[in-house]
Phi, psi and omega in degrees: 000133182273153184281137183272124180285150181296153177268074183236160176297325178297320179290324177302313182285335173296316176298316180297322177299335176269010179062042175228128174264114184241143174237167178265115178262124178293130179283343182275308186245352176087357178295137178260131181247132180219114357291167183293161177215161183280352182219130182289127182276004179259310185235002178069015179285157174247015188258102184236161168223153177282136176227141174286137178270136178303149186268348187245147180192184181238139181289124178266321181198162178201167175217156175253125180271115179259322179249100186264160172299155186313317184287352181243005187299328178293341179272340185292144355279143177222156183258139175233137182215176173252127179245131175267118184279172185302330178272004179094348180294137178251122183225147179273159174182165177285145181249115178263075180220138176311132187304324180292343180264352183287128182220140175299137179092353183291150179280134180227161176225157182273145171220174187227149174199193177248140179291124182234035185295320180202154184293330181281345183273139179303144177275068183285141173292152178208166174252157172212175181250140175225167180290146181281000000 
């Protein structure tokens, strides 16, 4: 039997650092939470398992951020959208596609890097979406 890793935001980022997007799947009702949480908001269970999130999906909606928070001003303008993954899960993320090429319904895939928004901001690993 393998050891179950804790359902913490630190473990979530540890997986991202390993280039894996992982969610917490409720063992009672099957709902997947991303990022993970200690309590299922569907059935209130505390029984979870880590599951790898599919890397491919389609863009449902997006917006372009022109006036960014101070720590992200160097990135502006940048696109943020909601992507429906192959398993039906809908997740937000930055879209790294030239803005003139972004289209609702386009196929995207997850990739990983480190946040380099500002030097005072922690260099957290993160996921983003790119064109397939």
